[in-house]
Backbone bond lengths (Angstrom), bond angles and torsions (degrees), N, CA, C in turn:
res aa  C-N    CA-C-N  psi(-1)  N-CA   C-N-CA  omega(-1)  CA-C   N-CA-C  phi
1 M - - - 1.436 - - 1.521 108.15 -
2 E 1.300 116.14 140.37 1.453 119.42 178.43 1.523 108.79 -121.31
3 F 1.308 116.21 119.32 1.452 121.68 -178.10 1.515 108.71 -119.61
4 V 1.319 115.53 86.12 1.450 121.57 -174.95 1.518 111.42 -62.10
5 L 1.320 118.63 -37.51 1.454 121.61 -177.05 1.517 112.94 -97.04
6 G 1.307 118.80 13.95 1.446 122.03 175.53 1.512 113.60 72.52
7 I 1.319 115.66 -150.07 1.453 121.34 -171.78 1.525 112.27 -63.86
8 K 1.337 118.99 -33.64 1.463 119.92 179.15 1.524 110.35 -60.89
9 H 1.329 116.56 -45.08 1.463 120.45 177.52 1.525 110.19 -66.08
10 F 1.311 116.52 -42.58 1.465 120.96 -179.10 1.529 110.85 -60.69
11 V 1.323 117.13 -48.13 1.457 120.71 -179.40 1.521 110.46 -63.51
12 R 1.337 117.87 -42.05 1.461 120.46 177.88 1.516 111.72 -65.76
13 A 1.337 116.48 -31.20 1.459 120.52 -178.44 1.526 112.82 -80.22
14 L 1.320 117.56 -19.46 1.458 119.90 178.54 1.521 109.84 -64.16
15 P 1.307 117.05 141.55 1.466 118.88 175.18 1.532 110.14 -57.36
16 L 1.301 116.76 142.39 1.465 121.08 -178.25 1.518 112.24 -56.95
17 S 1.314 117.40 -27.92 1.461 119.97 -178.38 1.520 112.89 -66.68
18 L 1.335 118.23 -16.74 1.465 120.69 177.66 1.524 111.47 -83.07
19 A 1.316 117.66 -20.40 1.464 123.81 174.52 1.534 113.46 47.41
20 C 1.330 117.65 47.24 1.463 121.20 176.53 1.526 109.56 -87.86
21 H 1.321 115.39 145.04 1.455 121.81 179.98 1.519 108.93 -126.58
22 G 1.330 116.68 135.36 1.455 121.13 178.01 1.512 111.43 -72.43
23 A 1.322 115.99 148.99 1.465 121.43 177.17 1.520 108.43 -82.88
24 Q 1.316 117.03 128.04 1.456 121.71 -175.16 1.532 112.33 -62.45
25 N 1.323 118.22 -40.44 1.462 121.70 -176.65 1.520 114.08 -90.24
26 S 1.323 117.49 -10.81 1.466 121.71 179.54 1.522 108.57 -132.61
27 P 1.318 117.61 91.92 1.459 120.79 -172.64 1.529 115.07 -64.81
28 C 1.317 118.73 -9.61 1.460 119.85 178.79 1.530 112.11 -95.34
29 L 1.337 117.98 3.82 1.462 121.36 -177.23 1.518 111.51 -115.82
30 A 1.339 115.09 145.96 1.466 122.12 171.98 1.515 106.91 -145.12
31 R 1.335 115.46 155.69 1.465 118.13 -179.47 1.512 110.10 -153.82
32 N 1.316 113.85 164.33 1.453 122.56 167.02 1.521 106.27 -141.64
33 Q 1.314 118.42 -167.69 1.472 119.57 -176.28 1.528 113.32 -70.44
34 H 1.338 118.42 -11.77 1.467 121.61 -176.45 1.526 114.08 -108.31
35 C 1.340 117.25 -17.96 1.460 118.05 -172.45 1.521 112.01 -160.70
36 C 1.322 113.37 170.39 1.454 123.24 169.86 1.525 105.78 -131.43
37 V 1.326 117.15 137.05 1.464 120.21 177.65 1.517 109.11 -123.06
38 M 1.310 115.36 144.93 1.450 122.19 174.32 1.520 107.06 -118.59
39 V 1.325 116.68 130.48 1.460 122.00 -177.07 1.516 109.03 -116.58
40 H 1.333 115.38 133.43 1.459 121.41 172.47 1.522 106.63 -137.23
41 V 1.322 116.75 107.81 1.457 125.26 -176.97 1.532 109.19 54.91
42 D 1.336 117.99 -101.55 1.469 119.73 -179.48 1.527 112.14 -115.43
43 D 1.312 117.25 17.41 1.466 121.96 175.91 1.518 109.30 -108.48
44 V 1.315 116.30 137.03 1.459 122.01 178.63 1.515 108.12 -128.24
45 M 1.331 116.75 129.72 1.460 120.61 172.92 1.523 107.70 -108.80
46 F 1.309 115.65 125.57 1.460 123.06 179.17 1.513 108.49 -104.50
47 C 1.313 117.40 130.33 1.460 122.94 174.29 1.520 106.82 -128.47
48 G 1.310 116.14 119.70 1.457 118.02 -179.62 1.504 112.96 166.14
49 D 1.309 114.71 -157.18 1.452 123.82 -176.50 1.527 111.28 -64.84
50 A 1.326 117.52 125.15 1.464 122.51 -176.32 1.529 112.13 -64.50
51 D 1.315 117.90 -41.34 1.468 120.42 178.67 1.525 110.64 -63.71
52 Y 1.314 117.26 -41.11 1.464 121.81 177.72 1.528 110.17 -62.29
53 W 1.317 117.16 -42.29 1.465 122.40 178.72 1.521 110.84 -57.33
54 V 1.329 117.31 -52.11 1.459 121.83 -174.52 1.523 112.07 -73.84
55 N 1.311 117.06 -47.41 1.458 120.75 -169.61 1.524 115.17 -88.81
56 I 1.325 117.81 -19.58 1.468 118.85 -176.91 1.533 111.54 -125.58
57 F 1.325 117.18 -63.67 1.466 120.79 -172.37 1.526 111.91 -59.20
58 L 1.304 116.73 -55.12 1.462 121.24 -177.66 1.527 111.22 -61.92
59 K 1.315 117.72 -43.72 1.468 120.99 179.61 1.524 111.90 -61.85
60 K 1.335 117.07 -42.13 1.466 120.29 179.73 1.526 111.34 -65.40
61 L 1.326 117.52 -41.58 1.469 119.64 178.56 1.521 111.14 -66.36
62 Q 1.326 117.32 -38.67 1.460 120.59 -179.72 1.532 112.10 -66.97
63 E 1.319 117.48 -23.65 1.463 120.29 175.15 1.523 111.11 -67.74
64 K 1.317 116.87 -28.66 1.456 121.39 -173.41 1.531 114.10 -106.78
65 Y 1.342 117.35 -30.38 1.461 121.16 -173.35 1.531 111.16 -131.70
66 P 1.340 116.81 148.15 1.468 119.28 167.68 1.532 107.34 -79.88
67 I 1.299 117.91 119.10 1.463 120.29 -176.02 1.515 111.37 -132.54
68 S 1.305 114.38 158.89 1.463 121.59 167.62 1.520 105.62 -121.73
69 H 1.311 116.74 154.14 1.459 119.37 -178.33 1.517 110.67 -152.66
70 S 1.307 114.31 160.25 1.459 121.56 171.59 1.517 106.10 -142.15
71 Q 1.317 115.97 157.49 1.450 119.09 -179.94 1.517 110.57 -147.06
72 L 1.319 114.31 152.68 1.457 119.92 176.55 1.524 108.66 -71.38
73 Q 1.307 117.15 130.27 1.458 121.59 -178.11 1.520 112.49 -101.80
74 G 1.283 116.86 -35.48 1.453 120.73 -178.43 1.516 109.46 -174.40
75 V 1.304 116.36 -172.29 1.467 121.34 179.38 1.522 109.03 -57.54
76 R 1.313 116.02 136.01 1.460 127.04 -178.94 1.533 113.93 78.19
77 S 1.337 118.92 2.79 1.462 119.30 173.15 1.530 108.57 -82.01
78 E 1.331 116.41 156.66 1.459 122.08 -174.72 1.522 111.20 -133.88
79 I 1.337 114.94 151.56 1.459 122.24 168.99 1.513 108.39 -135.18
80 Q 1.314 116.19 163.97 1.466 122.29 176.84 1.523 107.67 -111.37
81 F 1.336 117.00 134.73 1.457 121.69 174.74 1.513 108.52 -152.23
82 L 1.316 115.98 125.24 1.469 123.07 179.20 1.526 112.30 52.36
83 K 1.303 115.85 50.56 1.473 123.24 177.15 1.520 113.18 60.95
84 R 1.315 116.09 26.11 1.463 121.28 176.19 1.517 108.30 -129.13
85 T 1.301 114.71 149.08 1.454 120.41 173.41 1.519 107.60 -98.09
86 L 1.308 116.14 128.32 1.463 121.47 175.62 1.513 107.21 -109.11
87 K 1.320 116.00 118.12 1.461 121.69 -177.90 1.517 109.02 -112.14
88 R 1.320 115.83 132.36 1.460 119.61 177.34 1.521 108.67 -81.60
89 V 1.314 115.34 125.85 1.463 122.20 178.46 1.525 108.09 -121.41
90 D 1.329 116.77 173.05 1.469 120.74 -177.10 1.533 112.96 -55.02
91 T 1.320 116.76 -33.11 1.470 120.53 -174.20 1.533 113.72 -99.95
92 G 1.331 119.37 2.47 1.465 121.68 179.89 1.506 111.53 144.53
93 L 1.346 116.63 -131.86 1.461 122.66 179.17 1.513 110.51 -115.09
94 A 1.326 115.75 142.55 1.443 121.26 176.66 1.539 108.26 -119.37
95 P 1.340 117.59 104.09 1.468 119.65 178.21 1.522 110.95 -81.02
96 T 1.327 115.85 141.49 1.471 120.57 174.87 1.515 107.83 -133.03
97 P 1.321 118.38 141.12 1.462 120.89 -179.78 1.521 110.45 -69.43
98 G 1.319 115.30 153.02 1.452 121.00 177.60 1.512 112.08 77.22
99 A 1.316 113.68 155.90 1.473 118.81 179.33 1.468 107.48 -89.07
């Protein structure tokens, strides 16, 4: 996904049915009642309801954009975001620099 204008473009580009609103004081954040997303250039981090992610959010974005994605599945699973590895551990997330 390419979001030249950042979160404002991303929020405007989201289908209206997702009803996401940008955060006034943090232009890289948007949320609705099911999730919060953080956008940095062409990377998006979704935090929220897993069913909403799979059945609504991801499907709606795939209708409009060619995307690739990864998600944390359980303890010891990892994702990459902003040149950092985020690993799920028993007590939460453990970020490490570098991919």
